[in-house]
N, C-alpha and C positions, 0 to 999 in steps of 0.2 A: 285302281285297287279297291276292293270292297272292305272298307274299314269297319263298317257297321256290323259285319259278321263276326269280327274279332271281339267286339265289345259285347254283343248280345250272346255270343257263344260262351264267353267268360262267365257271365251272370247265370246263364242257363245251366252250365255245368255245376256251379256252386249250389244252386237250388236243388238240382237232381241229387247231388251227394248228400245234402242235408236230409232229404226224404228217405234215401235208401241205405244210409250208413248202418243202422242197427242190423239189418239183414246181411249187409256185407260182412260185418263182424262174424255173424254166425256162419256164413259161407266159408270164410278164411279158416275158421277153427275146424270145421268139418273136413276141409281139404288137407289140413296139415297135422292134425292131432287125432290119434287113434282112440283117445278116451271118449270122443264124441261119436256116437253111432248113428245119429240121425238129427233132423232139424229140431224136432220138439224136445228131444233129450238135451241137445245143446242149449236151446233157449232156456229150459228149466234149470239146467246146471249153472249157466251163466248168471241168471237172475238170483238163484239161491245163494251163490258164493259172492257175487260182486254187485248185485243190485242193478238198477237201471243204468248206472254209469258204466257198467261193464260193456254195454253195447255201443258206447261212444268213445272207447279208448283210442287215443291217437288221432282224433278227428281234426284238431286245430290246424296242423300243418297240411294235411291232404286237402282240406277245403280251400286252402290258399293256392296250393299247386294245381288243384283241379280247375281253378279259374283260369290259370295260364294254359293248361293242357287243352281245355275245351275251346279256349280262344284260338289256339293253334289248329285244332281239328276243324272247327267250323270256318275259320278264316282261310286255311289252306284249301279246304274243300271248295269253297265258293270261288276263290281266285283261280284254282286249277280248272274249274268248269269254264270260266271265262277264257283262260288261255287255250284250252282245247277247242273251244268254239271258234276262237279267232284263228287258230292254226288250220281249221277246216275251211276258213274263209266265210264263215256264216255270221261273223260279227257277234252280236249278243242274242242270236236266235235261240230256238229251243235246243236244249242239250240232248244228246242221245243217251240211251241206257248205258252204253260202254263208257261214255264221258263220266256219268255219275258213278259208275263202279270204280273206274280208275282214280277219280278225284277223291272218293271216299277212302280208297286204299292209301293214297298219298297223305291224306289227313291223319289216318291212323298211325302210319309209320313215322310221320313228322313229329308227333306228340311224344314219342318214346323218350327222346333225350331230355325232355322237360319233366315227364311224368315219373321216370324211374326212381329218382332219389326220394320223392315224397311217398311213392307207393311202397317202397321197402320199409320206410319208417312206419307207415300205416299198418302193414302186415305184421311187423315184429311187435308193435304195441298191442295189436288185436289178439296176438297169440300169448300174451302174458295173462295167465289165468289165475294168478295168485289172488286170494280173497283180500278185500279191503274193508270188510264189514267189521264193526266193533266186536271185540271179544274173541275174534278168530285169530289164532296164532299161526302164521304161515311165513315162509321165507320172504325176504325183501325182494321186490321186483328188480330185475337187472336195470331196466330203463325207468328213469324218473319222469319222463315226458318226451314230447316230440323233439325238442331241441337237444336234450341229453342223449336221446337215441341217435340222432343225426351225428352228433359229435363223437359218440362212442363208436359208431360204425367207421367213421373216418380215421379215428385213432387206432382201432384194432385191425381194420381191413384196408385202409387207404381210401382214396377217392373212388378207386375201382369198385370197392365194396358197395357203393351207392348204386351201382349199375348191375349188381348181381341179379340175375333173372331178366335182364334187358332183352336177350334174344327171344325167349318165349313170349315176353310182353309184346315184342314187335310182330312175332308170328301170330299172336292172338289178335292184335288190334288192326293189322293190315287187312287181312281177309274179313274180319268181323265188321269193321267200319265200311268196307266196300259194300257188303251185303246190307248193312244197316241203312246207309243212305239210298241204296238202290230200292230196297223194300219200301222205305218211307216215300220216296219220290213216285214209285209205281202206284202205291195205294192212293196217295194224294191226287195223282192224275186221274185215276178211275173214279174218285169221289167228287171231282171238281165239275161243277155245272158248266155248260158251254157259255163262253163269254166271261167267265170268272178266272182269276189268276190262281186261286187256291180253294180248297174245300172249306166248309164251315168248321167251327171249332170242334165239334164232335168228330168230324173227319180227321182233323189234325191229331186229336187224342187217340183215335183208333189206330191211325198210321204210326204214331210214335210208339204206342204200346206193342204193336205187332213187330215193328222194326227192331225194338230192343230185345224181344223174345227170340227172334230169328238170329240176331247177331250173337247172343249168348249161347244159343244152341251150337253155333259153329266155334265160338271162342272158348268154351268151358274146358276142354282137354288141355289146351295150352295155359289156361288160367291156373289149373291145378299144378302143372310143372313150375310155372312162375312162382307161385306161392311157396312151394316146397324149397325151391332154390333160395328164395329170399329169407326164409326163416331158418334154413339149415345152418347149424353151427352157432346160432345165437345163444342157446342155453345148454348145448351139449356138444359132444364130439361131432365134427362134420361127417355126414353120411354120404354125400354125393360129390363125385369128382368133377362133375360138369353136367351140361345139358343132356347129352345122350346117356350118360350113366344114370342120371335121375330117372329117365324114361324106363330104361331096362330094369333098374332096381325096383322101381314102383310096380311095374308089371309082374316081376318075379315074385315079389312079396305079397302083393294085394290084388293082382289080376287087372285086366283091362277095365273092368267095371268101375274102378276107383276114379277114372277120368271123368265119369259122368255122375258121380255120387252127389255133387253139388248142383247138377243141372236144374233140378226142380226149384231150389231156392233162388238160383240165378234168374230163372224165368219169372218167378213170382215177384222178385225185386225189380226186374226190368220193366214191368208194366207201369207202376206208378212213377218210377224214376223218369222214364222216357216220355211219359205223358207230360210231366212237369217240365222236362228239358225242352221239348219241342214247342209247348205252349209259350214258355218264357222266351224262347228264341224267336218265334214268329212274331209275338207281340212287340218285343223290343226292336227287332229288325225293322218292322213296319213303322214303328214310332221314330226311330233314328233316321230312316230314309225320308220320312215326312218332314222331320225337323231340319234336315240337312240344307235344303234350299233357303229356309228362313235364316239359318245361321250364316250362310254365305252372304245373303242380302244384308244382314245386320253388320257383318264384318266389313263389307264394301262401303256401307253407309257411314 
């Protein structure tokens, strides 16, 4: 089993979230609240009412859970690649494009059970737009922080409430991670010189940025549905009866275009986030694999 991928994936995910969180907040607000009509209007309104802190609402719990989910994604991906290779009888030989696609999908689906609770807390805190600036009189926010939000959801909606939006989350991450890893592997393969195992660091950065953009292009529609189901009923009467009702009601009231309204910001955010993710992942994985024999030798001695 490839344990190094679980560790490096965990740290890579945390670094990526730290880089992309402010834009993620803007994305969630655009997806779920009609008061925001565009990226710059949302950025200006958030900064005006809440200051810089408004872009980092609810970050503490998700950055912990993203470490676990990224660990699951990268660890599952790498070990599925190995299993598929062994099933074909090719040992640890080169993986096929289908192997990469299926392993990426398995990693995306596997993370859902770990990711959903932290993700719903993140979304609900990001959608609290009450001002916290001095001298501004507004209603008290419903949630006092990540832990209070988590406990409130359990109290009001039960454990099941933590998994509200899990189906579109799975439908988002399964296909998008399949394409994500396939795009990354394909570009890296094209940019790798003969005799080398991977491209130079500029190639890794390019592959990571493109892979993230392609993945979000596929995953954005389901991301919109996920966010709406997660925030539904938090501050007002529940609007959606379920997954399919959310889709039909959204199309009826706002048109099909709403599913792609946040595509631009998702793609802009995906580039730096996934450059950081794959750089961190490749560096740490290489380091851990280099250190593994030394640790085994020291332990035996």
